[in-house]
C-alpha positions in Angstrom: 96.0 96.0 160.6 94.0 92.8 161.7 92.7 92.2 165.3 94.7 88.8 166.2 92.0 86.3 167.4 90.4 85.7 171.0 92.1 82.6 172.0 89.1 80.4 173.3 89.1 77.1 174.6 85.1 75.7 174.9 85.6 73.2 177.3 83.6 70.4 176.5 81.0 69.8 179.0 80.2 73.6 178.0 79.7 72.1 174.3 77.4 69.7 175.5 75.0 72.4 177.0 75.3 74.1 174.0 74.0 71.6 171.9 71.0 70.7 174.6 70.2 74.0 174.9 70.2 74.6 170.8 68.1 70.8 170.6 65.8 72.1 173.6 62.3 74.2 174.0 61.4 77.8 173.4 64.8 80.2 174.2 65.3 83.8 173.6 67.0 84.9 170.3 69.9 86.4 172.0 70.2 83.5 174.0 70.5 81.1 170.7 72.8 83.7 168.9 75.5 83.9 172.0 75.7 80.0 172.0 76.2 79.5 168.0 78.8 82.0 168.5 80.8 79.8 170.9 80.0 76.5 169.2 81.9 78.4 166.2 84.7 80.5 168.0 85.2 76.4 169.6 85.4 75.5 165.9 88.6 77.7 165.4 86.3 80.4 163.2 87.2 84.2 163.9 85.2 86.7 164.6 84.3 88.4 161.5 83.9 84.4 159.7 81.3 84.4 162.6 79.7 87.7 161.9 79.4 86.6 158.4 77.0 83.8 159.8 75.3 84.9 163.2 73.8 89.0 162.8 75.8 89.9 165.4 79.1 92.6 164.7 82.7 91.2 165.2 83.1 93.4 168.4 80.0 91.8 169.9 80.9 88.5 168.7 84.9 89.6 170.7 82.5 90.0 173.4 80.8 87.1 174.2 84.7 85.4 174.3 86.2 87.6 176.7 82.8 87.0 179.3 83.0 83.2 178.6 86.5 83.4 179.0 86.4 85.8 182.1 83.4 84.4 183.6 81.9 81.0 182.3 79.1 79.7 179.9 76.4 81.5 181.6 78.0 84.9 182.2 78.4 84.2 177.8 75.2 83.8 177.2 72.8 85.2 179.3 72.4 89.1 180.7 72.9 90.0 184.3 69.5 90.8 186.1 68.7 94.8 186.2 67.8 96.2 189.5 64.6 97.9 187.7 63.0 101.4 188.4 62.4 102.2 192.0 59.0 101.9 193.5 57.0 105.5 193.6 55.0 105.0 196.7 55.9 103.2 199.7 53.1 100.7 201.4 52.2 103.8 203.2 51.7 105.7 200.8 49.7 103.3 198.9 47.2 102.6 202.0 46.8 106.2 202.6 45.7 107.1 198.9 43.5 103.9 198.6 41.9 104.8 201.6 41.0 108.2 200.7 39.0 106.4 197.3 37.2 104.1 199.5 35.6 107.5 201.7 33.5 110.0 200.0 35.1 112.0 196.8 34.9 115.9 197.7 32.5 118.1 197.8 30.6 119.2 194.6 32.0 115.8 192.7 29.9 112.8 192.0 33.1 109.9 192.3 36.4 109.7 192.2 38.1 110.0 189.0 42.2 109.1 188.5 42.9 112.9 187.7 40.7 114.1 191.4 42.5 111.0 192.6 46.1 112.9 191.8 44.7 116.3 192.7 44.0 115.5 196.3 47.0 113.1 197.1 49.4 115.6 196.4 46.7 118.8 197.6 46.1 116.2 201.2 50.1 115.9 201.3 49.8 111.9 201.3 52.3 112.0 198.5 54.8 114.7 197.5 54.2 114.5 193.8 52.4 111.6 191.6 51.4 110.6 188.3 47.7 109.4 186.9 49.8 106.2 185.6 50.6 105.2 188.5 47.6 105.7 190.3 45.8 103.7 187.7 47.9 100.9 188.3 47.4 101.0 192.3 43.8 101.0 191.8 44.5 98.1 189.2 46.0 96.2 191.4 43.3 96.7 194.4 40.8 96.0 191.7 38.9 99.3 192.7 37.0 100.7 189.9 35.5 103.9 191.9 34.5 106.2 188.6 32.3 103.0 188.1 28.9 103.3 189.9 28.5 99.5 190.4 31.5 99.0 192.5 30.2 101.9 195.0 29.7 99.7 198.1 25.9 100.9 199.3 23.5 100.4 202.1 21.6 97.6 200.7 17.7 97.2 201.2 16.7 93.9 202.0 14.1 91.9 201.4 10.8 94.3 201.6 9.3 97.4 199.4 11.8 99.4 197.5 10.6 102.8 198.8 11.1 104.6 195.4 8.7 102.2 193.4 6.8 100.1 195.7 8.0 97.2 194.0 9.3 93.8 196.2 12.6 93.6 196.3 14.2 90.1 196.2 14.8 87.2 193.4 12.8 87.3 190.4 
């Protein structure tokens, strides 16, 4: 037994908006497919027939029609905003890790590495648990590269003579 067609009456204003969307600039593929689906459904084409034209399943086509009927054009074309993942570190934890990285590395280490930062942050109880990627992204967002020698702030020798080799410091 075949399903009965979803009764859909697309408003002329919405059809105009779909036409502008199709003629407009760059859009997501899923939005264009949904707009094409609504246009075909407005012409009285059934969901299985639309599925032969548009690369969507009849079930997906019926869901688009139901979303249009219940919530309007925007809900039928666009997905809901998703919340995203929760932040691993809060602001105070980030600040404490950055302060730790800006200080001297532990005894016996020449410089900070990402693995060392993770170990020390957990050992000093700055965070209960943290991954290397989280630390890497945190350092990158603050433009810190403690593993690179040239980024380390050192007390400079001003104009004068370098104690190591006796040359004059300054511009060449």
